[in-house]
A tleap script that builds the chain and sets N, CA, C and O, in Angstrom:
source leaprc.protein.ff14SB
mol = sequence {
  NMET THR GLU SER MET GLY LEU LEU LEU GLY
  CYS ILE LEU ALA LEU ALA LEU ILE VAL TYR
  THR PHE TRP PRO GLU ASN SER PHE ALA SER
  GLN THR ASP LYS THR ARG LEU ASP TYR LEU
  PHE GLU ARG LYS ASP GLN LEU TYR GLU ASN
  LEU ARG ASP LEU ASN PHE GLU PHE ARG ALA
  GLY LYS TYR PRO GLU GLU ASP TYR LEU ALA
  GLN ARG THR GLN LEU GLU ASN GLU THR ALA
  THR LEU LEU ALA GLU ILE ASP HIE LEU GLN
  HIE CALA
}
set mol.1.N position { -38.022 32.387 9.267 }
set mol.1.CA position { -36.856 33.429 8.447 }
set mol.1.C position { -35.202 32.948 8.715 }
set mol.1.O position { -34.402 32.759 7.798 }
set mol.2.N position { -34.897 32.801 10.156 }
set mol.2.CA position { -33.857 32.022 10.140 }
set mol.2.C position { -33.310 30.880 9.515 }
set mol.2.O position { -32.421 30.583 8.717 }
set mol.3.N position { -34.832 29.985 10.681 }
set mol.3.CA position { -35.107 28.967 9.853 }
set mol.3.C position { -34.559 28.408 8.830 }
set mol.3.O position { -33.510 27.767 8.761 }
set mol.4.N position { -35.729 28.826 7.598 }
set mol.4.CA position { -35.150 28.693 6.108 }
set mol.4.C position { -33.966 28.997 5.767 }
set mol.4.O position { -33.293 28.300 5.008 }
set mol.5.N position { -33.583 30.058 6.283 }
set mol.5.CA position { -32.011 30.404 6.595 }
set mol.5.C position { -31.025 29.464 6.088 }
set mol.5.O position { -30.387 29.031 5.128 }
set mol.6.N position { -31.287 29.417 7.284 }
set mol.6.CA position { -29.713 27.743 7.819 }
set mol.6.C position { -30.609 26.440 6.974 }
set mol.6.O position { -30.073 25.883 6.015 }
set mol.7.N position { -31.231 26.260 7.182 }
set mol.7.CA position { -32.031 25.099 5.855 }
set mol.7.C position { -31.376 25.286 4.476 }
set mol.7.O position { -30.544 24.618 3.861 }
set mol.8.N position { -32.012 26.380 4.213 }
set mol.8.CA position { -31.217 26.649 1.989 }
set mol.8.C position { -29.428 26.380 2.580 }
set mol.8.O position { -28.729 25.751 1.786 }
set mol.9.N position { -29.114 26.596 3.197 }
set mol.9.CA position { -27.134 27.046 3.081 }
set mol.9.C position { -26.834 26.103 4.118 }
set mol.9.O position { -25.709 26.142 4.617 }
set mol.10.N position { -27.441 25.492 4.407 }
set mol.10.CA position { -27.700 23.198 4.775 }
set mol.10.C position { -27.324 22.437 3.683 }
set mol.10.O position { -26.430 21.614 3.490 }
set mol.11.N position { -28.606 23.108 2.722 }
set mol.11.CA position { -28.605 22.303 1.831 }
set mol.11.C position { -27.869 22.822 0.540 }
set mol.11.O position { -28.247 22.424 -0.562 }
set mol.12.N position { -26.617 23.877 0.688 }
set mol.12.CA position { -26.055 24.249 -0.454 }
set mol.12.C position { -24.917 23.823 0.138 }
set mol.12.O position { -24.260 23.248 -0.730 }
set mol.13.N position { -24.049 23.807 1.723 }
set mol.13.CA position { -23.152 23.194 1.404 }
set mol.13.C position { -23.011 22.003 1.410 }
set mol.13.O position { -21.921 21.465 1.217 }
set mol.14.N position { -24.492 21.152 1.719 }
set mol.14.CA position { -24.397 19.031 1.554 }
set mol.14.C position { -24.430 19.023 0.372 }
set mol.14.O position { -24.017 17.913 0.037 }
set mol.15.N position { -24.906 20.142 -1.307 }
set mol.15.CA position { -25.087 19.739 -1.988 }
set mol.15.C position { -23.418 19.906 -2.523 }
set mol.15.O position { -23.004 18.990 -3.234 }
set mol.16.N position { -22.433 21.080 -2.189 }
set mol.16.CA position { -21.601 21.239 -2.039 }
set mol.16.C position { -20.034 20.100 -1.848 }
set mol.16.O position { -19.016 19.738 -2.437 }
set mol.17.N position { -21.134 19.872 -0.039 }
set mol.17.CA position { -19.259 18.642 -0.434 }
set mol.17.C position { -19.971 17.806 -1.482 }
set mol.17.O position { -19.329 17.543 -2.498 }
set mol.18.N position { -21.648 17.196 -1.331 }
set mol.18.CA position { -20.960 16.081 -3.209 }
set mol.18.C position { -20.383 15.743 -3.867 }
set mol.18.O position { -19.736 14.725 -4.113 }
set mol.19.N position { -20.755 17.442 -4.586 }
set mol.19.CA position { -19.668 17.320 -5.895 }
set mol.19.C position { -18.609 17.281 -5.462 }
set mol.19.O position { -18.107 16.247 -5.903 }
set mol.20.N position { -17.493 18.096 -4.459 }
set mol.20.CA position { -16.301 17.649 -4.525 }
set mol.20.C position { -16.179 16.305 -4.112 }
set mol.20.O position { -15.293 15.653 -4.664 }
set mol.21.N position { -16.896 15.736 -3.237 }
set mol.21.CA position { -16.554 14.714 -2.714 }
set mol.21.C position { -16.332 13.592 -4.560 }
set mol.21.O position { -15.359 12.894 -4.846 }
set mol.22.N position { -17.532 13.816 -5.387 }
set mol.22.CA position { -17.812 12.801 -6.027 }
set mol.22.C position { -17.159 13.413 -7.905 }
set mol.22.O position { -17.244 12.831 -8.986 }
set mol.23.N position { -16.543 14.806 -7.533 }
set mol.23.CA position { -16.461 15.369 -9.038 }
set mol.23.C position { -14.964 14.062 -9.421 }
set mol.23.O position { -14.329 13.487 -8.537 }
set mol.24.N position { -14.761 13.912 -10.764 }
set mol.24.CA position { -14.027 13.056 -11.513 }
set mol.24.C position { -12.576 13.018 -11.062 }
set mol.24.O position { -11.918 12.087 -10.598 }
set mol.25.N position { -12.165 14.630 -11.395 }
set mol.25.CA position { -10.620 15.008 -10.375 }
set mol.25.C position { -10.730 15.137 -9.536 }
set mol.25.O position { -9.537 15.278 -9.266 }
set mol.26.N position { -11.412 15.294 -8.247 }
set mol.26.CA position { -10.963 14.650 -6.833 }
set mol.26.C position { -11.437 13.749 -6.336 }
set mol.26.O position { -11.907 13.766 -5.198 }
set mol.27.N position { -11.407 12.542 -7.268 }
set mol.27.CA position { -11.675 11.022 -7.070 }
set mol.27.C position { -10.482 10.304 -6.369 }
set mol.27.O position { -9.522 10.155 -7.126 }
set mol.28.N position { -10.271 9.718 -4.831 }
set mol.28.CA position { -9.569 9.383 -4.344 }
set mol.28.C position { -9.156 8.118 -4.619 }
set mol.28.O position { -8.421 7.480 -3.866 }
set mol.29.N position { -9.703 7.606 -5.939 }
set mol.29.CA position { -9.525 6.442 -6.488 }
set mol.29.C position { -8.721 6.224 -7.604 }
set mol.29.O position { -8.019 5.325 -8.066 }
set mol.30.N position { -8.927 6.898 -7.765 }
set mol.30.CA position { -8.328 7.049 -9.675 }
set mol.30.C position { -6.251 7.183 -9.311 }
set mol.30.O position { -5.634 8.019 -8.650 }
set mol.31.N position { -5.923 6.380 -9.827 }
set mol.31.CA position { -4.788 6.165 -9.648 }
set mol.31.C position { -3.704 6.358 -10.894 }
set mol.31.O position { -4.106 6.065 -12.020 }
set mol.32.N position { -2.434 6.809 -10.743 }
set mol.32.CA position { -1.264 6.545 -12.281 }
set mol.32.C position { -1.795 5.107 -12.255 }
set mol.32.O position { -2.560 4.402 -11.597 }
set mol.33.N position { -0.760 5.033 -13.611 }
set mol.33.CA position { -0.666 3.284 -13.978 }
set mol.33.C position { -0.025 3.346 -13.693 }
set mol.33.O position { 0.113 4.338 -12.977 }
set mol.34.N position { 1.240 2.386 -13.855 }
set mol.34.CA position { 2.638 1.702 -12.426 }
set mol.34.C position { 2.751 1.310 -13.412 }
set mol.34.O position { 1.866 1.055 -14.229 }
set mol.35.N position { 3.836 1.198 -13.500 }
set mol.35.CA position { 5.392 0.573 -14.164 }
set mol.35.C position { 5.738 -0.489 -13.351 }
set mol.35.O position { 5.650 -0.418 -12.125 }
set mol.36.N position { 6.169 -1.576 -14.008 }
set mol.36.CA position { 6.972 -3.497 -13.551 }
set mol.36.C position { 7.731 -2.895 -12.376 }
set mol.36.O position { 7.682 -3.239 -11.195 }
set mol.37.N position { 8.293 -2.131 -12.824 }
set mol.37.CA position { 9.153 -0.994 -11.994 }
set mol.37.C position { 8.764 -1.429 -10.748 }
set mol.37.O position { 8.922 -2.460 -10.094 }
set mol.38.N position { 7.988 0.062 -10.529 }
set mol.38.CA position { 7.495 0.421 -9.715 }
set mol.38.C position { 6.601 -0.302 -8.803 }
set mol.38.O position { 6.235 -0.072 -7.650 }
set mol.39.N position { 6.251 -1.625 -9.986 }
set mol.39.CA position { 5.466 -2.867 -8.800 }
set mol.39.C position { 6.909 -3.401 -8.069 }
set mol.39.O position { 7.309 -3.242 -6.916 }
set mol.40.N position { 7.428 -3.996 -9.058 }
set mol.40.CA position { 7.894 -4.203 -7.751 }
set mol.40.C position { 9.078 -3.881 -6.784 }
set mol.40.O position { 9.565 -4.734 -6.042 }
set mol.41.N position { 9.756 -1.818 -6.887 }
set mol.41.CA position { 10.310 -1.431 -5.898 }
set mol.41.C position { 8.897 -1.215 -4.918 }
set mol.41.O position { 8.870 0.010 -4.792 }
set mol.42.N position { 8.079 -1.595 -4.395 }
set mol.42.CA position { 7.082 -1.483 -4.399 }
set mol.42.C position { 6.797 -3.388 -2.997 }
set mol.42.O position { 6.614 -3.586 -1.796 }
set mol.43.N position { 6.922 -4.096 -4.074 }
set mol.43.CA position { 6.640 -5.709 -3.654 }
set mol.43.C position { 8.265 -6.028 -2.871 }
set mol.43.O position { 8.342 -6.689 -1.835 }
set mol.44.N position { 9.733 -5.317 -3.710 }
set mol.44.CA position { 10.503 -5.192 -2.869 }
set mol.44.C position { 10.802 -4.674 -0.336 }
set mol.44.O position { 11.356 -5.186 0.637 }
set mol.45.N position { 9.852 -3.281 -0.705 }
set mol.45.CA position { 9.466 -3.007 0.546 }
set mol.45.C position { 9.100 -3.947 0.738 }
set mol.45.O position { 9.807 -4.607 1.500 }
set mol.46.N position { 7.759 -4.658 0.193 }
set mol.46.CA position { 6.523 -5.320 2.044 }
set mol.46.C position { 7.736 -6.602 2.004 }
set mol.46.O position { 7.647 -7.478 2.865 }
set mol.47.N position { 8.703 -6.661 1.118 }
set mol.47.CA position { 9.834 -8.464 2.125 }
set mol.47.C position { 10.196 -7.737 2.541 }
set mol.47.O position { 9.368 -7.301 3.340 }
set mol.48.N position { 11.292 -7.041 2.544 }
set mol.48.CA position { 12.414 -6.012 3.857 }
set mol.48.C position { 11.385 -6.614 4.748 }
set mol.48.O position { 11.491 -7.749 5.211 }
set mol.49.N position { 9.793 -5.334 5.103 }
set mol.49.CA position { 9.452 -5.624 6.043 }
set mol.49.C position { 9.122 -7.057 7.045 }
set mol.49.O position { 9.379 -7.535 8.150 }
set mol.50.N position { 8.389 -7.324 5.818 }
set mol.50.CA position { 7.999 -9.277 6.130 }
set mol.50.C position { 9.617 -9.993 6.777 }
set mol.50.O position { 9.744 -11.093 7.314 }
set mol.51.N position { 10.305 -9.344 6.608 }
set mol.51.CA position { 12.006 -9.879 7.254 }
set mol.51.C position { 12.550 -9.405 8.677 }
set mol.51.O position { 13.224 -9.840 9.610 }
set mol.52.N position { 11.872 -8.276 8.298 }
set mol.52.CA position { 12.036 -7.958 9.170 }
set mol.52.C position { 11.153 -8.368 11.151 }
set mol.52.O position { 11.472 -8.457 12.337 }
set mol.53.N position { 9.981 -8.470 10.247 }
set mol.53.CA position { 8.542 -8.323 11.470 }
set mol.53.C position { 9.086 -10.493 11.570 }
set mol.53.O position { 8.945 -10.947 12.705 }
set mol.54.N position { 9.440 -11.203 10.832 }
set mol.54.CA position { 10.343 -12.776 11.200 }
set mol.54.C position { 11.150 -12.024 11.526 }
set mol.54.O position { 10.660 -11.117 10.851 }
set mol.55.N position { 12.126 -11.487 12.050 }
set mol.55.CA position { 13.393 -11.478 12.773 }
set mol.55.C position { 12.976 -11.086 13.990 }
set mol.55.O position { 13.575 -11.472 14.993 }
set mol.56.N position { 11.644 -10.077 14.084 }
set mol.56.CA position { 11.360 -10.136 15.582 }
set mol.56.C position { 10.618 -10.526 15.891 }
set mol.56.O position { 10.265 -10.199 17.024 }
set mol.57.N position { 9.892 -11.411 15.224 }
set mol.57.CA position { 8.711 -11.940 15.824 }
set mol.57.C position { 9.147 -13.626 16.353 }
set mol.57.O position { 8.624 -14.257 17.271 }
set mol.58.N position { 10.235 -14.055 15.463 }
set mol.58.CA position { 11.758 -14.914 16.441 }
set mol.58.C position { 11.885 -14.947 17.201 }
set mol.58.O position { 11.503 -15.846 17.951 }
set mol.59.N position { 12.796 -13.529 17.628 }
set mol.59.CA position { 13.308 -13.341 18.600 }
set mol.59.C position { 12.369 -13.148 20.002 }
set mol.59.O position { 12.717 -13.416 21.153 }
set mol.60.N position { 10.940 -12.544 19.498 }
set mol.60.CA position { 10.107 -12.878 20.958 }
set mol.60.C position { 9.556 -14.008 21.452 }
set mol.60.O position { 8.750 -14.219 22.358 }
set mol.61.N position { 10.335 -14.932 20.428 }
set mol.61.CA position { 9.956 -16.930 20.939 }
set mol.61.C position { 8.581 -17.008 20.453 }
set mol.61.O position { 7.710 -17.696 20.985 }
set mol.62.N position { 8.413 -16.240 19.367 }
set mol.62.CA position { 6.918 -16.534 18.791 }
set mol.62.C position { 7.132 -17.704 18.001 }
set mol.62.O position { 6.221 -18.528 17.919 }
set mol.63.N position { 8.285 -17.900 17.371 }
set mol.63.CA position { 8.050 -19.468 16.273 }
set mol.63.C position { 9.401 -19.925 16.695 }
set mol.63.O position { 10.264 -19.318 17.330 }
set mol.64.N position { 9.394 -21.467 16.063 }
set mol.64.CA position { 9.967 -22.032 15.906 }
set mol.64.C position { 11.480 -22.116 15.442 }
set mol.64.O position { 11.821 -21.428 14.479 }
set mol.65.N position { 12.060 -22.625 15.843 }
set mol.65.CA position { 13.136 -22.093 14.953 }
set mol.65.C position { 12.869 -22.740 13.657 }
set mol.65.O position { 13.205 -22.109 12.655 }
set mol.66.N position { 12.164 -24.223 13.471 }
set mol.66.CA position { 12.406 -24.746 12.007 }
set mol.66.C position { 11.683 -24.257 10.941 }
set mol.66.O position { 11.683 -24.497 9.733 }
set mol.67.N position { 10.525 -22.862 12.303 }
set mol.67.CA position { 9.446 -22.282 11.124 }
set mol.67.C position { 10.335 -21.347 10.459 }
set mol.67.O position { 10.619 -21.056 9.297 }
set mol.68.N position { 10.777 -20.868 12.015 }
set mol.68.CA position { 11.480 -19.738 11.494 }
set mol.68.C position { 12.611 -19.119 10.476 }
set mol.68.O position { 12.827 -18.020 9.966 }
set mol.69.N position { 13.413 -20.850 10.452 }
set mol.69.CA position { 14.100 -20.869 9.178 }
set mol.69.C position { 13.457 -21.974 8.038 }
set mol.69.O position { 14.163 -22.734 7.376 }
set mol.70.N position { 12.360 -21.918 7.976 }
set mol.70.CA position { 11.770 -22.356 6.159 }
set mol.70.C position { 11.061 -20.624 5.287 }
set mol.70.O position { 11.151 -20.178 4.143 }
set mol.71.N position { 10.168 -19.940 7.019 }
set mol.71.CA position { 9.931 -18.970 6.059 }
set mol.71.C position { 10.750 -17.974 5.952 }
set mol.71.O position { 10.383 -17.184 5.082 }
set mol.72.N position { 12.061 -17.580 6.671 }
set mol.72.CA position { 13.108 -16.667 6.015 }
set mol.72.C position { 13.743 -17.091 4.296 }
set mol.72.O position { 14.118 -16.554 3.254 }
set mol.73.N position { 13.500 -18.624 5.019 }
set mol.73.CA position { 14.023 -19.108 3.684 }
set mol.73.C position { 13.485 -18.648 2.037 }
set mol.73.O position { 14.064 -18.442 0.971 }
set mol.74.N position { 12.446 -18.631 2.380 }
set mol.74.CA position { 10.927 -18.564 1.146 }
set mol.74.C position { 11.107 -16.662 0.639 }
set mol.74.O position { 11.396 -16.134 -0.434 }
set mol.75.N position { 10.756 -16.075 2.067 }
set mol.75.CA position { 11.531 -14.596 2.376 }
set mol.75.C position { 12.910 -14.435 1.229 }
set mol.75.O position { 12.992 -13.994 0.082 }
set mol.76.N position { 13.700 -14.914 2.001 }
set mol.76.CA position { 14.854 -14.838 0.793 }
set mol.76.C position { 14.361 -14.875 -0.356 }
set mol.76.O position { 14.042 -13.877 -1.003 }
set mol.77.N position { 14.206 -16.509 -0.869 }
set mol.77.CA position { 14.196 -16.756 -2.306 }
set mol.77.C position { 13.688 -15.033 -2.878 }
set mol.77.O position { 14.159 -14.048 -3.446 }
set mol.78.N position { 12.488 -15.506 -2.295 }
set mol.78.CA position { 11.151 -14.719 -3.551 }
set mol.78.C position { 12.268 -12.904 -3.933 }
set mol.78.O position { 12.365 -12.138 -4.893 }
set mol.79.N position { 12.856 -12.982 -2.561 }
set mol.79.CA position { 14.155 -11.133 -2.326 }
set mol.79.C position { 14.811 -11.305 -3.483 }
set mol.79.O position { 14.585 -10.568 -4.442 }
set mol.80.N position { 15.820 -12.429 -3.537 }
set mol.80.CA position { 16.068 -12.481 -4.172 }
set mol.80.C position { 15.188 -12.424 -6.058 }
set mol.80.O position { 15.152 -11.495 -6.866 }
set mol.81.N position { 14.914 -13.099 -6.099 }
set mol.81.CA position { 13.245 -13.697 -7.301 }
set mol.81.C position { 13.596 -11.823 -8.233 }
set mol.81.O position { 13.987 -11.359 -9.305 }
set mol.82.N position { 13.128 -11.409 -6.927 }
set mol.82.CA position { 13.193 -9.960 -7.171 }
set mol.82.C position { 14.346 -9.246 -7.518 }
set mol.82.O position { 14.529 -9.312 -8.734 }
set mol.83.N position { 15.555 -8.312 -6.686 }
set mol.83.CA position { 15.855 -8.090 -7.170 }
set mol.83.C position { 17.028 -8.470 -8.317 }
set mol.83.O position { 18.087 -7.869 -8.499 }
set mol.84.N position { 16.598 -9.467 -8.925 }
set mol.84.CA position { 17.514 -10.080 -10.649 }
set mol.84.C position { 16.044 -9.527 -10.857 }
set mol.84.O position { 16.292 -8.689 -11.724 }
set mol.85.N position { 15.407 -9.484 -10.756 }
set mol.85.CA position { 14.153 -8.667 -11.751 }
set mol.85.C position { 14.585 -7.344 -12.000 }
set mol.85.O position { 14.945 -6.951 -13.109 }
set mol.86.N position { 14.552 -6.640 -10.951 }
set mol.86.CA position { 14.643 -5.180 -11.127 }
set mol.86.C position { 15.819 -4.651 -11.527 }
set mol.86.O position { 15.886 -3.454 -11.804 }
set mol.87.N position { 16.981 -5.536 -11.617 }
set mol.87.CA position { 18.544 -5.361 -12.131 }
set mol.87.C position { 18.346 -5.983 -13.448 }
set mol.87.O position { 19.265 -5.805 -14.248 }
set mol.88.N position { 17.143 -6.807 -13.915 }
set mol.88.CA position { 17.398 -6.790 -15.277 }
set mol.88.C position { 16.942 -5.866 -16.291 }
set mol.88.O position { 17.473 -5.544 -17.353 }
set mol.89.N position { 15.173 -5.277 -15.428 }
set mol.89.CA position { 14.512 -4.174 -15.947 }
set mol.89.C position { 15.282 -3.221 -15.852 }
set mol.89.O position { 15.306 -2.641 -16.938 }
set mol.90.N position { 16.156 -2.581 -14.871 }
set mol.90.CA position { 17.544 -1.208 -14.473 }
set mol.90.C position { 17.962 -0.823 -15.931 }
set mol.90.O position { 18.001 0.171 -16.657 }
set mol.91.N position { 18.344 -2.582 -15.968 }
set mol.91.CA position { 19.999 -2.769 -16.839 }
set mol.91.C position { 19.255 -2.223 -18.815 }
set mol.91.O position { 19.573 -1.292 -19.555 }
set mol.92.N position { 18.335 -3.237 -18.960 }
set mol.92.CA position { 17.542 -3.320 -20.423 }
set mol.92.C position { 17.131 -2.695 -21.185 }
set mol.92.O position { 16.594 -3.198 -22.172 }
savepdb mol mol.pdb
quit
């Protein structure tokens, strides 16, 4: 009697977990729509983090100076373009 009761409770628990996991309102994959400005702010944070990492790795001796300067220039130019677009969207 206890084995069948345990099996029944296990099946009920498994079914409840499956329903909870795949029920549309509980979907972890659902996302809200992002605006262009939201995307730009996320990209700005990524670029700043990349610049910090690049500076750290250069100071640690992982990059030759010419590679460091080229990558830093590219990241700074991309960041400047991005900040100009953010400014334009905020004041539009």
